[in-house]
VOGU-3710 file (C-alpha; in Angstrom, 3 decimals, decimal comma):
1> mkqplfqfnh> 47,407/-13,414/-7,104  46,268/-16,861/-9,069  44,283/-16,564/-12,186  41,406/-18,688/-12,766  41,146/-21,319/-15,163  38,229/-20,147/-16,942  36,713/-16,577/-17,518  33,822/-16,355/-18,664  34,515/-12,139/-19,901  37,412/-13,570/-21,818
11> lpirhkiitl> 36,041/-15,911/-24,307  34,448/-14,106/-28,021  31,106/-12,603/-28,315  30,030/-15,650/-30,436  31,028/-18,021/-28,215  29,264/-16,311/-25,618  26,196/-15,835/-28,548  26,070/-19,192/-28,890  25,894/-20,879/-24,421  23,535/-17,949/-24,502
21> lllisilpsi> 21,178/-19,258/-25,914  21,429/-22,845/-25,316  20,938/-21,907/-21,737  17,618/-19,586/-22,340  16,802/-22,122/-24,749  17,863/-25,241/-21,976  16,960/-23,968/-18,933  13,627/-22,860/-19,840  12,864/-25,833/-20,789  13,092/-27,559/-17,198
31> glglltgytv> 11,706/-24,674/-15,829  8,741/-24,883/-18,360  8,220/-28,959/-17,169  8,545/-28,260/-13,506  6,064/-25,419/-12,774  4,134/-27,076/-15,482  3,577/-29,899/-13,346  3,791/-27,893/-10,303  0,232/-25,107/-12,103  -1,296/-28,873/-13,783
41> ehiidkqatq> -1,167/-29,774/-10,072  -2,507/-27,145/-8,900  -4,674/-26,066/-11,003  -6,234/-29,615/-10,831  -6,664/-29,914/-6,844  -8,558/-26,319/-7,288  -10,489/-27,471/-9,590  -11,594/-31,017/-7,683  -11,940/-28,015/-4,304  -13,956/-25,272/-6,086
51> htlqlieqvn> -16,189/-28,471/-7,568  -16,960/-30,167/-4,345  -17,774/-27,173/-2,988  -20,399/-26,846/-5,622  -21,542/-29,537/-5,166  -21,267/-29,607/-0,722  -23,455/-25,871/-1,471  -26,064/-27,865/-2,676  -26,225/-31,025/-1,052  -26,616/-28,085/2,578
61> rtleshasnm> -29,053/-26,018/0,690  -30,945/-29,562/0,315  -30,557/-30,303/3,404  -30,928/-26,849/4,801  -34,821/-27,089/3,069  -35,809/-29,952/4,963  -34,358/-28,579/7,870  -36,653/-25,482/7,725  -39,862/-27,299/6,699  -39,229/-29,200/9,732
71> qnityllsmd> -38,853/-26,170/11,955  -42,106/-25,230/10,167  -43,939/-28,036/10,662  -43,121/-26,926/14,455  -44,739/-23,364/13,552  -47,768/-25,361/11,739  -48,503/-27,077/15,128  -48,183/-24,796/18,162  -51,480/-22,576/15,977  -53,507/-25,662/15,481
81> peikkflsnq> -56,163/-24,386/17,738  -57,029/-28,427/18,958  -53,445/-28,385/19,690  -53,643/-25,125/21,926  -56,450/-26,387/23,476  -53,930/-29,663/24,024  -50,978/-27,720/25,651  -53,236/-25,798/27,488  -52,576/-28,498/30,099  -55,706/-30,726/29,585
91> eiedqnenee> -55,079/-34,355/29,247  -56,020/-36,655/25,925  -58,926/-37,609/27,919  -60,603/-34,750/28,758  -61,202/-34,651/25,084  -63,369/-36,282/22,515  -62,377/-38,906/20,474  -63,699/-36,758/17,607  -60,705/-34,068/18,743  -58,385/-36,710/19,099
101> yeirqfmqgl> -58,606/-38,141/15,431  -58,411/-34,062/14,569  -54,974/-33,760/15,881  -53,313/-37,618/14,919  -55,183/-36,828/11,231  -53,778/-33,419/11,165  -50,483/-34,376/11,620  -51,087/-37,628/9,200  -51,240/-35,027/7,042  -48,465/-33,321/7,358
111> stlypevagi> -46,450/-36,812/7,180  -48,439/-36,881/4,372  -46,728/-33,346/2,428  -43,147/-34,039/3,796  -42,651/-37,004/3,962  -39,262/-37,282/5,519  -40,921/-37,520/8,490  -40,909/-40,540/10,581  -43,180/-39,337/13,899  -44,553/-36,099/14,898
121> lvvnsnggyv> -45,130/-35,449/18,986  -46,433/-33,219/21,430  -46,159/-32,966/24,910  -47,380/-30,597/26,925  -46,108/-29,335/30,283  -48,004/-32,118/32,452  -46,485/-35,051/30,391  -49,717/-35,906/28,276  -48,837/-36,416/24,380  -49,941/-36,965/21,655
131> snelyprfey> -48,860/-38,587/18,036  -48,805/-39,805/15,145  -46,581/-42,526/15,079  -44,618/-41,948/18,558  -45,329/-43,409/21,691  -43,909/-44,364/25,318  -42,508/-47,746/25,642  -43,711/-47,653/29,176  -45,847/-44,949/31,836  -43,505/-42,915/31,432
141> nltneawyke> -43,644/-38,401/32,245  -41,840/-37,270/28,925  -40,801/-33,518/31,343  -38,632/-35,667/32,230  -37,138/-36,300/28,873  -33,353/-35,458/27,979  -34,846/-34,114/24,762  -37,610/-32,436/26,682  -35,419/-30,729/29,195  -33,315/-29,353/25,640
151> avenegifki> -35,476/-28,180/24,202  -37,382/-25,599/27,224  -33,268/-24,691/27,808  -33,437/-23,009/24,400  -36,752/-21,768/25,241  -38,831/-21,718/21,652  -35,873/-21,997/19,445  -35,793/-24,511/16,764  -33,146/-27,479/18,018  -31,607/-30,588/16,058
161> ighptdrkit> -30,723/-33,035/18,622  -29,252/-35,609/16,115  -29,630/-39,186/16,173  -31,380/-40,225/19,554  -30,186/-42,091/22,178  -31,970/-43,982/25,518  -35,437/-42,015/25,053  -37,945/-43,635/26,602  -40,248/-43,428/23,395  -40,184/-45,343/20,174
171> shvkyknsev> -42,399/-45,538/17,084  -44,883/-47,926/15,332  -42,042/-48,309/12,168  -39,319/-49,347/14,457  -37,018/-46,971/12,983  -33,278/-47,080/14,208  -31,276/-44,664/16,759  -28,704/-44,581/13,471  -31,871/-44,356/10,957  -33,902/-40,331/12,608
181> vtvvrailqp> -32,936/-37,368/12,953  -33,880/-35,345/15,991  -35,671/-31,626/16,237  -37,865/-29,952/19,013  -38,798/-27,129/19,486  -40,034/-25,150/23,121  -44,028/-24,278/22,318  -44,192/-20,963/24,421  -47,235/-19,120/25,959  -46,575/-15,201/24,140
191> etqkvlgvvl> -47,533/-13,649/26,468  -46,283/-14,817/29,693  -43,417/-16,531/27,550  -44,350/-19,840/29,749  -43,556/-22,902/28,726  -46,820/-25,147/27,316  -44,860/-27,864/25,995  -42,640/-29,534/23,578  -42,603/-30,851/20,010  -40,717/-33,531/18,885
201> idlklrviae> -40,228/-34,680/14,731  -37,880/-37,699/13,888  -36,538/-36,352/10,731  -35,772/-39,741/7,972  -31,743/-39,919/7,808  -32,709/-41,679/3,964  -33,199/-38,389/3,394  -30,018/-36,837/4,438  -28,381/-40,291/2,643  -30,000/-40,171/-0,887
211> atknvrlgky> -28,490/-35,583/-0,926  -24,326/-37,405/-0,339  -24,866/-41,148/-1,523  -25,292/-40,122/-4,990  -22,197/-37,544/-5,218  -19,064/-39,320/-6,064  -15,125/-37,270/-5,591  -12,538/-39,255/-7,906  -12,192/-42,718/-7,348  -13,322/-43,890/-3,897
221> gylmvidekg> -14,200/-40,011/-2,349  -17,598/-39,623/-0,733  -19,610/-36,802/1,317  -20,277/-36,911/4,627  -22,444/-35,150/6,921  -20,930/-34,396/11,251  -22,327/-32,114/13,798  -20,675/-29,451/14,723  -19,615/-32,335/17,847  -17,733/-34,473/15,291
231> qgiytpptpl> -20,815/-37,374/15,551  -22,087/-38,557/12,435  -25,050/-37,888/10,772  -23,959/-39,509/8,009  -21,602/-41,594/7,271  -21,221/-43,730/3,675  -21,214/-48,012/4,754  -17,192/-48,168/4,138  -16,163/-44,590/5,302  -12,110/-44,343/4,480
241> ienvperlli> -11,479/-42,894/7,982  -13,116/-43,911/11,475  -13,062/-40,658/12,599  -12,410/-36,754/11,366  -9,655/-35,062/11,895  -9,575/-32,878/15,173  -8,664/-29,121/12,936  -11,430/-29,420/11,068  -14,684/-29,073/14,505  -11,794/-26,476/15,602
251> needsgsfse> -11,716/-25,210/12,777  -13,643/-20,911/12,715  -13,811/-20,752/8,885  -17,198/-21,506/7,785  -15,643/-23,441/5,009  -12,370/-24,850/3,612  -10,417/-27,295/2,968  -6,967/-28,745/4,353  -4,676/-32,185/3,745  -3,866/-34,603/6,232
261> kingnnlqfi> -1,837/-38,188/6,329  -4,246/-40,645/7,581  -2,878/-44,445/7,327  -0,664/-44,137/4,756  -3,134/-42,356/2,742  -2,807/-38,842/1,584  -6,337/-37,224/1,533  -7,879/-33,807/0,682  -11,390/-32,307/3,067  -13,074/-30,282/2,093
271> fqkqaftnwi> -15,899/-28,937/3,778  -18,621/-26,091/4,058  -20,781/-25,714/7,272  -24,045/-24,820/7,272  -25,680/-22,201/9,217  -29,310/-22,913/9,775  -28,386/-26,646/11,296  -24,953/-26,464/12,387  -23,846/-29,458/10,851  -20,713/-29,732/8,530
281> tvgifsmnds> -20,768/-31,869/5,185  -17,528/-32,594/4,086  -15,949/-34,453/0,958  -13,113/-36,960/1,734  -11,253/-37,841/-1,341  -7,895/-39,195/-1,853  -5,400/-37,186/-3,382  -3,751/-39,838/-5,845  -6,261/-39,581/-7,567  -5,234/-36,620/-9,737
291> vvevrkihlf> -1,407/-38,356/-9,623  -2,726/-39,863/-13,908  -3,069/-36,955/-15,505  -0,067/-35,209/-14,268  2,272/-37,623/-15,122  0,652/-37,746/-18,834  1,450/-33,908/-18,970  4,633/-34,391/-17,745  5,923/-36,765/-20,685  4,167/-34,335/-23,375
301> visffffvcl> 7,049/-31,434/-21,130  9,827/-34,161/-21,713  9,272/-34,419/-25,229  8,570/-30,917/-26,248  12,438/-30,576/-24,532  13,865/-32,334/-26,373  12,650/-30,509/-29,760  14,061/-27,193/-27,578  17,545/-28,675/-27,539  17,445/-29,993/-31,464
311> fgitasyyis> 16,235/-26,134/-31,730  18,030/-24,442/-30,250  22,053/-25,975/-31,089  20,688/-24,555/-35,003  19,766/-21,737/-34,041  21,561/-20,633/-31,722  24,583/-20,846/-34,026  22,785/-18,462/-36,505  22,073/-15,916/-34,878  25,340/-15,966/-32,592
321> ksmsepivhl> 27,187/-15,300/-36,802  23,926/-12,701/-37,340  24,998/-10,989/-34,331  28,668/-11,006/-33,534  29,172/-10,296/-36,699  28,349/-6,636/-37,140  29,659/-4,997/-33,484  33,373/-6,735/-34,197  32,271/-4,179/-37,756  32,051/-1,453/-35,279
331> msimrqvesg> 34,442/-2,220/-32,702  37,285/-1,603/-36,198  36,019/1,977/-36,573  36,290/2,581/-32,004  39,590/1,791/-32,967  40,941/3,939/-35,676  38,533/6,539/-33,243  40,839/5,393/-30,518  43,636/6,516/-32,653  42,266/10,171/-33,646
341> tltvryegnr> 40,483/9,639/-36,770  36,896/11,402/-36,253  36,603/11,377/-39,712  35,221/7,148/-40,276  31,673/6,306/-40,057  29,456/4,023/-39,632  27,989/1,878/-42,525  24,508/0,403/-42,810  21,173/-0,376/-42,544  20,641/-2,419/-40,244
351> kdeigmlgks> 17,292/-1,681/-38,378  17,654/-3,543/-34,816  19,441/-2,535/-31,325  23,210/-2,720/-33,766  21,779/-0,985/-36,452  20,595/1,634/-33,730  24,675/1,856/-31,310  25,973/2,318/-34,574  24,090/5,662/-35,840  24,554/6,589/-32,556
361> fnhmiskiin> 28,480/6,455/-32,616  27,820/8,466/-35,413  25,934/10,470/-33,171  28,671/10,749/-30,761  31,831/11,558/-33,189  29,568/14,016/-34,546  29,048/15,981/-30,944  32,875/15,400/-30,007  33,539/16,923/-32,509  30,845/19,958/-31,863
371> llsltehher> 32,234/19,883/-28,279  35,932/20,471/-29,514  34,870/23,508/-31,044  32,440/24,835/-28,314  35,832/24,673/-25,970  37,894/26,176/-28,036  35,606/28,991/-28,462  34,439/28,490/-24,445  38,589/29,303/-23,444  38,798/32,667/-26,271
381> qkreaelrsl> 36,247/33,978/-24,339  37,492/32,881/-20,812  40,823/34,479/-21,891  38,862/37,777/-23,162  36,773/38,316/-19,539  40,208/37,587/-17,454  41,460/40,739/-19,861  38,044/42,371/-19,148  37,876/41,776/-15,172  41,310/43,386/-15,316
391> qahikphfly> 40,271/46,471/-16,974  37,488/46,489/-14,356  39,628/46,769/-11,133  40,483/49,837/-12,234  37,218/51,301/-11,636  36,571/51,056/-8,144  39,398/52,669/-7,187  38,582/55,072/-9,379  35,171/55,883/-7,333  36,440/55,341/-4,140
401> ntldtinwma> 39,077/58,620/-5,249  36,028/60,674/-6,284  33,584/59,511/-3,707  37,039/60,988/-1,204  37,480/64,393/-2,839  33,596/64,976/-3,201  33,296/64,454/0,139  35,925/67,091/1,009  34,592/69,192/-1,411  31,133/69,421/0,593
411> rnqgaedvse> 33,094/69,520/3,995  34,749/72,711/3,185  31,672/74,130/1,979  29,963/73,149/4,491  28,096/70,958/3,890  28,007/68,312/6,312  24,359/66,518/5,181  26,149/65,871/2,178  29,156/65,336/3,812  27,807/62,156/5,601
421> lvsslsrlfr> 25,651/61,426/1,721  28,866/60,850/0,567  30,627/58,833/2,778  27,521/56,234/3,705  27,106/56,171/-0,416  31,727/55,039/-0,112  31,498/52,390/3,174  28,272/50,774/1,227  30,790/50,171/-2,322  33,449/49,229/-0,477
431> iglnkgqdhi> 32,095/46,901/1,582  30,170/45,712/-0,860  33,139/44,885/-3,361  35,343/43,240/-0,172  38,273/43,013/-3,164  35,907/40,213/-4,323  35,546/37,762/-1,371  32,090/36,795/-0,836  32,624/36,204/3,274  33,154/39,852/5,682
441> lltdeithiq> 32,839/39,756/9,680  28,834/40,334/10,560  29,749/44,403/12,008  31,037/44,953/8,145  27,678/43,577/7,158  26,148/45,354/10,060  28,419/48,513/8,677  27,396/47,957/5,263  23,506/47,892/6,478  24,162/51,346/8,077
451> sylsiqkary> 25,300/53,207/5,067  22,255/51,710/3,347  19,204/52,836/5,955  21,741/56,300/6,467  21,142/56,967/2,372  17,298/56,080/2,549  16,598/58,524/5,394  18,597/61,433/3,325  15,602/60,363/1,046  12,758/59,277/3,506
461> rdklnftiti> 13,571/61,595/6,333  11,067/61,363/9,411  8,692/58,480/6,804  11,613/56,160/7,755  13,222/55,407/11,047  15,501/52,148/12,011  16,842/50,416/14,834  19,750/48,110/14,632  21,512/45,654/18,073  23,828/43,396/17,737
471> epaihdvmtl> 24,907/40,520/20,260  28,042/41,178/21,317  29,237/37,270/21,592  28,769/37,378/17,951  30,860/40,523/16,495  33,844/37,851/15,038  31,193/35,937/13,492  31,652/35,362/9,437  28,789/35,720/6,748  28,254/36,098/3,446
481> klvlqpiven> 27,742/39,085/1,985  24,958/41,740/0,976  22,606/39,574/2,495  20,675/42,240/4,776  20,272/44,967/1,978  18,075/42,631/-1,031  16,044/42,522/2,589  15,934/46,077/3,644  15,049/47,184/0,602  11,802/44,858/0,306
491> aiyhgikerr> 11,335/46,027/4,126  11,539/50,322/2,611  9,336/49,903/-0,832  7,287/46,922/0,079  6,497/47,552/3,632  6,728/51,068/5,443  6,672/52,581/1,780  3,592/51,343/1,514  2,456/52,464/5,146  0,864/55,572/6,119
501> gpghiyiqan> 1,856/57,900/8,409  6,347/56,947/9,677  6,959/53,723/9,962  10,149/51,274/11,477  12,500/48,523/10,358  14,422/46,671/13,104  17,727/44,890/12,721  18,338/42,043/15,342  21,390/39,821/15,027  21,940/37,261/18,185
511> keqdflvltv> 22,791/33,636/18,045  20,586/30,609/18,987  21,860/27,212/19,453  23,935/26,731/16,455  21,821/28,972/14,203  23,258/33,226/13,107  19,581/34,571/13,515  19,667/37,994/11,437  15,880/39,016/11,544  14,812/42,122/9,739
521> rddgkgieqd> 11,000/43,306/11,067  9,164/46,076/9,342  5,638/47,164/10,896  4,448/48,442/7,106  1,779/47,033/5,434  2,653/43,683/5,660  1,911/40,773/2,933  -1,351/38,964/1,542  -2,199/35,509/2,841  -2,148/34,176/-0,661
531> rlgklrktmd> 1,288/36,187/-2,426  2,881/35,023/0,939  1,587/31,062/0,104  2,968/31,996/-2,999  6,661/33,839/-2,087  7,474/30,851/0,381  6,306/27,850/-1,992  8,728/30,222/-4,523  11,557/30,443/-1,787  11,590/26,842/-1,226
541> alydnkeskq> 11,543/25,919/-4,241  14,591/28,411/-5,890  17,219/25,560/-4,491  15,334/22,718/-6,590  14,533/24,274/-9,467  16,774/26,830/-10,617  13,714/27,882/-13,139  10,916/29,225/-11,226  8,666/31,567/-11,561  9,912/35,291/-9,521
551> idigygmmnv> 7,446/36,668/-7,711  6,713/40,689/-7,651  9,591/41,128/-4,213  12,315/41,600/-6,255  15,205/39,894/-7,700  17,253/40,320/-4,487  15,487/38,339/-1,755  15,934/35,327/-4,887  19,539/36,177/-5,001  19,767/35,923/-1,524
561> qerikltygn> 17,490/32,634/-0,346  20,016/31,063/-3,604  23,240/31,746/-2,389  22,720/31,058/1,540  21,796/27,667/0,242  24,275/27,103/-2,854  27,022/28,157/0,486  25,972/26,542/3,361  23,186/23,144/1,793  19,463/23,412/2,473
571> nygikidskv> 19,163/23,459/6,338  19,856/27,821/5,950  17,961/30,372/4,375  15,043/32,520/4,616  11,312/32,908/6,335  9,020/35,404/6,118  6,097/35,458/8,128  3,798/38,370/7,885  0,182/39,889/8,843  -1,358/42,178/6,798
581> gegtivtifl> -1,538/45,525/8,161  0,946/44,557/10,824  3,922/43,779/9,173  6,613/41,433/7,936  9,367/39,409/9,104  12,284/38,046/7,512  14,258/35,437/9,216  17,458/33,954/8,167  19,287/31,498/9,733  22,963/31,396/9,266
591> pikrdiivdd> 25,602/28,707/11,056  27,896/30,158/13,296  31,391/30,566/11,737  34,392/32,600/12,619  37,339/31,667/9,992  36,221/31,117/6,629  39,025/30,490/4,063  39,346/32,303/1,097  40,140/30,641/-2,567  43,242/33,062/-3,370
601> ara> 42,359/33,606/-7,111  39,378/35,168/-5,196  40,741/37,393/-2,204
//
C-alpha cells in the first residue's frame, strides 16, 4: 500500500503545537470577522426593526385614539334628545328653527372639541338629514347611498369605510375624497333593534399624516397606512413603491417583518395591524442604509486579524518550546520503565497538566509494583485453595458411607422412619453435591426437593403437606441445581409455620412457550403489600446492584435469583405474588435446555 507523502502524525510534537497555535489564532480571526459582520448586521437589522415597531405602535395608538373619538361622537349624537326626536322619522322641517339650530350647534361644538372632524351628518330612516358641514349635491334620498346601506348591514357597530367614493354629498369646505376618511354607525332602537338612522363622520386625513409623515426610517424610509384591502389611507408624496406586496395582506400575524426586492431595490417591510380600525401601519426602508456601518466594522476586524497573526507566530514558538521539553523528558523516563527499570521517577514541580501527568505516572509505577506483589500473593492463595479443595473431596465419600451405615443399622433395628429419613438426607446431599456440577436434570431437582420435604415432614408431621406435579415432556430438561429448596424453605418458615392449622405446598413444573416454569405455591400467612413491594424491588436490583440490602426472606432466595440471572441473563428469574391470609406464589422462569456443556475442570 502506497504511503502518503506527508503524515501529520509523524511530525514532532513541537511542530504540531506551532501549527496548532497558528491555526487557532488565524482561523478564529477569520471566523470572528465573518461572525462579527453577520452579528453586527443582524443586530442593526433587529434594532431597526424594534425601533420601527415602537414608532409604528406610537402611530397606531394615535390613530386608534382618533378613531375612538369618532366612535364616542356617534354615541353622543345618538343620546342627544333633539337628535332622538329627529331620528323618530320626523322631518327636520317639522321641527322649529330653534330645535334645528340647537342640533347644528351641538354638532359644531363636537367639531370644535375634536378638530380632526371634517363634518358630521345624521340621516334618519326616511332620508331626512341634518348636518353642520355636509349636504347632498342635489335632491336625493340618502338612504340609497352605499355608505348608509353598509352601516345598516353592520347592525349598530362602528365601521371605518375609508376614503369616500361615488357619494352624493359634499361639504362647505370642499374637501377632496383623498383628504378625508369616512366612518359610519347605524343607530338602533334599543327595544326592537330597528334602524332609526345612520351617523356619518368625515375624519380629516391631516391628523393621520401628522402622526406618520415626521417619522423617518433611515435615509429614505417612511410610514404608510393601508386598510385591510390594501387601499392606501395615507401614503407619502414620494413613495418607494406603488403597491404593497401581496404577502403583506395575506399575512395572518398581527405584526412582523420581511424583506423583498422590488425594482432592483432590497426593501425591508415592518408592519403592525390596528385592532380597532383593522388598518395596517407599514414601515418601508432600504436595506442598504446599514451597509456603511457594517463596512466600518469589517475594517476594524481586518486590522485585528493582521495583529493576531503577528502575535500568534511569536507566541507559538515560545509556548511550543515550554510544552514539548517536559513531554520529551517524560518520554525518556517511560522508555526506562519499558526496559524493566521500575525505580525511576518523574521529578518536577510543574502545576500544569504535564506536571499532573508526571505525578500520575509516578503513582502508576507504585500501583504496578503493588499489583505485582498482590498477584504473587493471590497465586499463593490459589495454590492453597486447590490443596484444600483436594482435601475436601474426601469428606463427601465419608459422609455417604456414614449415612449408609446409619441406614442399615436403622433397618436392622426396625426403625423404618429413621431409615427413610436417613435415606432422604443421603439423597439430599448426593444431589446437592452433584460432583461439583451446576446443572442437573429436572427429575433430579424434583427428587432433591422431595427428599427435603420428607425430612421437613418428619419434623412438622400433619402441619406440613405437599403435592408435586411435573409435566411429562420436560423430564429430560436440564436446570440449575438447588433452585427449589430455598423457595420451599421460605414457604415453610414464613408461610406454613406462621399459619394456624395444617398447611399445603404445591410444586408444579411445566413448559410455557420457551420457558421452563417452576411454581411453588403455599396457603400460608402471606406477605404484606408494603413488604412485598420492598421484596420485589430488592429482587429486581440484585443483578444490577451487588450491594443491595437483604431483607428478612433469607439468603437462599437472593442467591437463587442472582444465580439465575448471572447464568441465563436478565430475562429469567423469580416472580413473587402474595396476599395476606391467602398465601404466596413464587414462579421461577428458566430456559428450556436439554444439553448442558460442563467445564471439564468443574466436572
